N, C-alpha and C positions, 0 to 999 in steps of 0.2 A: 630376605631381602630388607635392605634402606630400607628404615618407614618414615620417608620422605616420597616414596614411594608407588603405592598404592598397590601398580600393575605396573608389569613389567615383560617384555617381553624380547627378546635378544636370539640375529638369526632363524626363527623360521621359518621357514615349506614347508606348503602342504604340496602335496599336485594331484589330482583328479587327471582325469581322461586327456577333458577338453579343455581344464585351461590349472596355470599356476600363483598360487599364492608363493612373495617373496625370492628373495630374501627381507625378512622383516623388523624392523630395530623400532621398537614403541614404545615408550616413559611415559604412564600419568602421573608430576608428580603429586604429591599433598598439597590442597589449598588451589588448586587450578580447574578449568575447565579446559579437555583436549577439544575440540571438533575434529570429526573423522570425515571426509570430505571423499568422494567419491563418486561419477555417474552411477545406475543400477549397474552390477557384473560386475563391480570394478574391486569385487573382494573384501569388502567390509563388516558385512553380516559375520565370512568367514573365520577372520581375524577376530571378532567377537569369540563365536563359539570355539575358537581358540581356548581366548585367552581364558574363559570362562573355566574350559572343561569338555565344554561337549562331546569338542572334533580335539584327536590328539593333531598334533604335529608330526612331519618326516623327520626334518629339521628342526633344531634351535631349544630354546628353553622360556617358560612361561613358571613369574613368581609374582603369587595376587598371593592378598590377606586371605585372612577366614574367610572362607563362604559365607556365613552369618554373620559378616561383615557387610556383606555384597549386595544391593538392590539392582532390578536388574526390571528394565519396559520393554518390551519389542515391540512391535509393528500393533498387534493384536493379543491379545487376551488368549491364551492355552488352558482354561481351565473348564470342566466337564458344564455345557448349556445349560442342564439342572440345578445348578449349583444357585446358593442365594449367597448375600452381601454375610448372611450373617456363617452358611456356610465357609467362606472363603477367611473369616479369622477364626475361626474352631477349627479349619482343619491345615491349615497353613502358621498361624499360630505355635504350633506344639516345637518345628521344626527348628527353631529360636530362640535360643534362650536371653536375649532382651525383646522380646516381642510386648510393644505396647496398645492394648487395647484402647487405653483414652487417647494414643492417639492418630489409630486408625477411623476411634467413631469420630472426631474431630474432619479427617483427613477425610470418610467417607462423607460426612455436611458439607464438604467445600467441593465436591464431585457432585452434588444432589444425589443422592443416590439413599431409596432406604434399607433397612436393611432386609427388607422382604424380599426387592427387585433379582432376579434373574438372572445368568452373564447370558443366558440372550436375550433378554432384552433390553442390554444394554449399547448404547447409541457406540458411534465411533469413536466420540469424546469418553463417554464415560465410559469406558473398557482401558483409553489410556491413562485416565482420571485413576482409578480402583487399582489399577498396578503399580501407580505412582501411590498411594495410601501403603499397599502391601511390601514395596522397597524399603517405604523411609520410616514405616512402626517397628523396626526391630534394630535399631540403631547403625543405620548405614553410614560407610566411613565414605565407600567406592558404589558412585551413584555409575548402572553401568544402557545406553538407551540409543535402541538398536533402528533408524526412523521410526521414534513413535508419534512425527506431525503431521505424517503422511498419509492426503486426506482426512486433514483436519478444517475446521475454516478460525479465519481468523485470531480471532476471538477464543476457543481454545487451543489456540498455539500461543498466546500471549495468555491465558492464564500458566500457560504449563511454564514457560521462561516465566513468568512471577514468583511459580514455586524451585524454581531451581536456584535464581538467585536469593530466597530465602534462606534453605537450603550452603549454599558457598557460603552465608553468615561467620563457620564456622572455617580457621585453616585447618581442621581436621580431616573435612568433606574433600574433595573429589569427584572429577564427572567424564567419564566418557560418552562421547554426545557422537555418535553414529550419524550420519542427513545424507541425503542430495536438493536440499533444499538450504541453500548454501543463506541465504538472509537470517533464518533460524542463530546462527553460530553472531551474528553483526556485535549485540547485543552481549551476547555473554560469554564468549569463546577466549582466552586467556593462549593458547595453544590450539597449529591447525596444524594438519597431516593430510596432505594431499595423495592420494591412491588412483591408480590407473592400469589397471589390466594383470593388476593382482602387485602391483611392483609402488616405493614408496617417489613420488617425482618430486615431492615439496614436502617441509614438519621445520616445525619454529615454530617462536612466538609469534603469534598474527600479528603484533606493533611493527616487529624486524619484518619477517616478513611484507609487509605492503610500505613498509619502507625501502625495500629491495630493489620495488618493481614500479610505474610507471604505466599508467595505460598513455600513448601516444596513437596522434590524429594526424591526417594532412592529404595535401594534395596528390593526385600524378605524380607534379614535377618534385614533390617534397621529400621522393623518397629517394634516396641516392643508396647506391650499390658499399657502401658502406652502414651507412641505417640499416638499408634494408638485411646484411647478414645477422644483424647483433638483434633483429627483433621475432621473440619468437609468437610461434601464434599467430601467423601475419596471415591476417585476410584484406585481399585487393578487391573491390572494383568499380565500378566503369570512371568516378569521378573519386574518387581514392582509396584510402587504405586507415587499418589502424592494427595497431599489435600491444605490446607487452615490449616494454625495453625497461632491463637492467639501470637503476637511478644513474649507476658513475657512468652512463654510455650517453645521460642528454647533451651533453657537447656537442652530440652525432648530428642534431635535430636543428634544422634554418629557425631563420624567426618565425615561421607561418604553424607550423607544426603546432597541437596542440597537447598540453600536457598536461594528464591528473592522476591524482592520487588511485588505482585502481581497485576497487569491492573482490571482499575472496570469493563469491561466484564469477568475477573477474581474471582472480588469479587462475582458477581451477576452467576451466574453458579454456584458457590461450595457452598454459601449461600444457593439458592434456589434449591438447591439436598438435606442439608441440612436439611431443613426445610423440604420438602416434605416427607423425611426418618424419622420425629422425630415423 
């Protein structure tokens, strides 16, 4: 595959009894952080499992760099509860040709864990940090994170984002960051893909997406028929309304309509609402 993209999904479809994923096209270019966002049940974890080869797609192709160059951080570690930290490196290290014990030990210090601590004694934050320690100790070029910050306090989330920013100082590194906590991506995401009910409803450069749309709010009298037909995810209440408007349609707004740049969360909420009402 193209060396500029360590991960690429093309035409991926997976059917379950009550859920269908796809068709999905998703590419993570080298040197970029791709945020994969959507509500719980949108298909983010299924897409990641297919990308990593844990689930076979019904249709489509997956291109992934050598798995020894892929680091994975899940919502919680799946090591045996009796394993100590020293067991993790002793038992997992041999599977990676570029395992670096010094890097692992330094990351353990960063995580605040001793070599004698057992996995069952990890706090939520320790478990996340220890998975990251393993992921970064073997020459990882693509880091895949599936809801790693769910349930973490703000300090632990900030520490994770700091470490990801440090990881991305190399242009050969890439990150696929799946989350429903969109504020995690405001700081580090270069690209964003929004999933809803197994479908991609928006994807592209974060800056391009944010510049394509504006959040608009106004009073009842400000919502003309032309404007209401263009507003996505329209929310109306007794004294007014709000929604997402293509930036090219700002000319439809009257002088009393407030227009502001959207956040990633507002993109998610209003585009998903629009998709469900379509």
